[in-house]
N, C-alpha and C positions, 0 to 999 in steps of 0.2 A: 504494500500500500504506500503510495506517494503522499507525503505530508503536505500540508498547506504551504504554498510557495508565494514569495513576493514577486512583483512584476519583473524585477531584474533577474531573479532566478529562473524565470520562465524563458528567458532569452538565451540563445546559445553563445558561448564564448568563442574566441578565435579557434581554439583547439577542436571544439565540436564542429564548427563550420568546415574546417579543413578535413576532418575525418569524414564528414558526410559527403563533401565534394569528391574526396578520393574514392570512396566506395561507390558513389553514384557514377563516376566517370568509368570505372572498370566494369560496372554493371552494364552501362550503355554499349560496351564493346562485345558483350557476350550474346549468345543466341539460345533461345529455348524452343526446341523443335522447329528450328529454322526461322523463328520470329525475333525481331529486335525488341528488347524490353522497353516498355513505356510505363513508368511508375512515378507516382508523386509521394514524396517523403515529407512528413510534417513533424517538426520537433515540438512535441507537446506531451505532457503526462496524461494518462488515462483519466485522472480525476477531473480534468477540465473538459472532457468530452463524454458526458453522461450517457449518450446513446450509442457509444462505440461498441464494436465487437472486440473482445479481449481474448487473446490466445491463452490456453491453459499453461503452455510453456513458451516463454519468449524466444524469438528467433535471433540468431547471431547476425550482427550488422556487417555482413560481408557480401562480396559480389555474387557468389554462387547462390546462397540462400535468397538474396534479394531478387535475383533473376527468376528463381523458381516460384516464389510467392507473388512476384510482380504481375504475372498474368491474371491473377485473381482481382486486381484492382486497376485494370486498364481503363475501365469506364470512367467518363468524366465525373468529377465530384468525389471520387474515392481517394483516400490517402492512407498510406501505411504510417501508423503512429510510432515515432522514434523517441526514446528517452535514454537516460544514462543511469548507471549504477556504479558509483565511484568514477573510474576513468573509462569504463566500458559502455559503449552504446548498444542498444538492443531494440528490436521491433516487438512491440507489445500487442499489436492488433491493427484494426482498420477502422476508419471513421469517416463520416461525411461532414460533421460539424467541427469547426475550428474556432478558437477564441480570437479576438482582435489582435492584429500585429504578429500573428504566429509565423515563424520562419518555415518556409516551404521550399523544397528543392525538387524540381521536376526533371525527369529524364525524358527528352523529346525524341532524340535520334542518336545514333552512334557519335559520341564526342560532343553532343549538344545538350547543355544543361541550362535550366532557367532558375534563378533565385527569385522567389516571390514572397509577398507579404499578404496575409489574409486581411480582408477589410473588416471581417466580423459582421457582415451584413449579407442579405440575400440578394446579391447583385449578379451572381454567376460569373464574376471575374475577379481575379486577384490583381494586386499592384505589382508589376514587374520591377525588380530592383536591378538585376544584372543578367546578362546573357553570356554564357561561357561556351565558346565553340572552338574545339581543338586548342590552339595556343593563343586564341584571341579572347579578350574580356571586354565587353561593352557594358559600361555602367550607365544606367538610365539617368538622364539629367532631369531631376524633379522640378527645375526652374524653367524648363522649356515652355510650359504653358503660361508663363508670366509675360511673354513677349506680346506686343500689340497684335490684334487681329487673330489671336489663337482660336481655332474652332473649338466649340464646346466638347466635341468628340475627343479631342486630344486632352483637354482638361480633365475629362472624366476618366480616361484611360490612365492618366498619371495619378488619379485618386485625389486630386486637389479639391474636388467639390464634395467629397464623401462626408466631411465633417458637417456640412450644411444640409445634406440630403436626408430625407426621411428613410426609415428602415424599409419602406415599401418601394423606394425609387428604383426604376429600371431604365437603363440606357439602351434603347432599342437599336440605335445605330451601332453600338459596340457589338451587340449580339449579331446584327446583320453582317458586320465586318468579319467577325470570327467565322460565321457560317459560310460566307462567301469565299473566304480564304480556304476553308476546310475542304470544299469540293474539288479543289486542285485543278480546275479547268480555266481559271482566270475569269474575270468578269468586271463589268462596270455598273455601278448603281448611282443614278442621278437623283438628287433630292431638290425639289423645286417648291416654291411657295404655294401654299394652298390657295386655290381660286385663280391663280395666275394662268395666262395663256401665252405669254410672251415666249416661253421656252420652246414652243412649237416652231418658232422661226429658226431654231437651230437643229431641227429634226427633219429628216427626209420624209416627205409625204407621198403616198399614204403610209401610215405605220402598219406593218404587217400584223403585229400582235397588239393592237390597241384594245383597251378594256373600257367598255361603256355600259352602264355607269362605272365609275371608279370602284374597284373592289376594296371594301372597308373591313375585311376580317381582322387584320392586325390593328387597325385604328379603333375598332369597336372594343377589342380587348384592353387597349390602353385607356379607354374612356370609362372603364368599369370602376367601381368604388375601390380605392386603394386598400381598404380593409379586407377586400376579397383576395388581394394579390398573393399573400403568403400561402394560400391553399394550393395543394399539389395539382389539383385539376386545372386551375388557372395557369400555373407555371408550365404544365404540360401543353396546354393549348397555345400559350405564347411561343414555346419552343417550336411547335409544329408550324405555327404561322410564320415565324421568322425563317425557318428552314425552307418553307415553301417559296417565299419571296427570294431568298438567297439562291435557291435552286434555279430560278428563272434567269439569274445572271450568267449561267453556263451557256445559255442560248446566245449565238452570235449577235452582237449589238448590245445596246444599253437597256437596263431596266430602270423605269422611272417611277418614283413615288413622291408624294407630297410630304411636307414637313410634319404632317399629322399621320403619316404612314399609310396613306391610301394608295393603292396600286393603280397607275395610269396606263402603263404600257411596258412591254418587254420586247427584246429583239429590235430596238429602234436604232436607226442609223444616224449618227451625228454628222451634221454638215456645218460649214461656216455660215454664220448669219450674214444676210445681204448687207453690203456696204460696211461690214466690219473687216478690219485687216487681219491677215494671218498672224497668229501669235508667234513672236520671234524670240521670247525669252521668258523664263520663269525663275523664281527664287526657290531654292531647295534647302530644306533643313531636315535634320534627324535628331530626335531627343536623346542624344548620347553625349556624355561628358567629353569635352575636347573637340567635338565636331563644330564646324563653322558653316555659316550660310554660304551658298554658292549661287551665282547667277549663271544659268546655262541655257542652251538652246533646248526646246522641248523634245527634239528628236533624241537627245542624250538620255532622256528618262527611260525610254523603252520603245516599244513598237507602236503600231497604229492606235491601240487601245489608250495608251497614255497621251499620245498627241491629240487625239480627238477629245478626250476628257478635258485636257488643258484648254483646248480651243472653246469647248462648251462653256467653261467657267469664265473664260476671257470675254465671251459674248453675253453670258447670262450671269452677271456679277452678284445676283441675289441667290444663286444656287451653289451647291457643293457637289463634288463628284468623288466617289470612292472607287478605287481601281485596284483589283487584285491581279497579280501576275501568276502564271502557271508555276514559276519558280519560287513562289512564296512571298515575293515582295508585295507590299501594300502601301498605297499612296492616297492621301486625302488632298484634293485640290480645292482651294478656296480663294476668293478674291481678297487681296490685301489692300485696303484703302491707304494705309500708311506707306506702302511701297509702290502703290500704283501699278501692280502687276499680279499675276496669278502666283500664289504660294503653294508649293508642293511639299506636303508634310509626309516624310517617309516614316511609317509607324509599325512596320512588321515586328520590330523587337518588343512592342507593347502587346501584340496579339498572340504571341507564342504561349 
């Protein structure tokens, strides 16, 4: 039985962090029946997770045992609970609930680890602290969202608004971004103002897959009483609605929704708005410590998908565009009044 702990005792020291990274790294390089392990490790005592599943006998915190038991907790939201006895770490069980600020280390792919911090709220997303890939370490710059014109999506991903948000708050754009990136085919999601029609000037007509009237399944869920949101049925319905819209982004062309999450069209072809010039430069930033802003030609961002999204935001400055690449990159395009140009926010490190 773990005794009552102070807040400082619940946080891992340097030795614990090093030991967890060491074991997780070697776990990521192993195979279990031909599959790469994907496992989330949470440094938390069982006393702080009352609904956890506790093993009768703790498991040794080493690569081989972690690989074998990791297949049981690959589903999203499951974590292996890790704690210490003296100088030794051990796995005591599995849990879905974590206390605020809990240290989480996730094995994503061979040599790719993510250090996260739990928000302690029902948001479905953690705050990424650092990305460790092979011999590279990218530390998330928590001040990135303090720059002018920062999209609310980036602010939310960095966790900077969580102290003001209610426990029932849900950022749908984050979930759409994660789901769009997850299908692996790449895609573009355009978010336009509700009731506006000007965006049609930047879309080739007729739209092959136009939706009339606008489909409001996701919007209706978000308009429900917030007191209903913690219930599992509502969360399951939200996840299905998000995945359904994100799935449409796999169709060639852009998916278009309103800022109230009503679906307007998918498979839409972006064109330059009449009498608007071709976009010739964008400012690019990534929320990584030490990274600096760059002004580049849009073609340097990627292929046609990135170029067309940048042009759309250049022409429709009250809209934003979310673009996922097949290689996992994710960019949010938004107009920056301060810079007088399109700002491309590279945020894939926040979505892992």
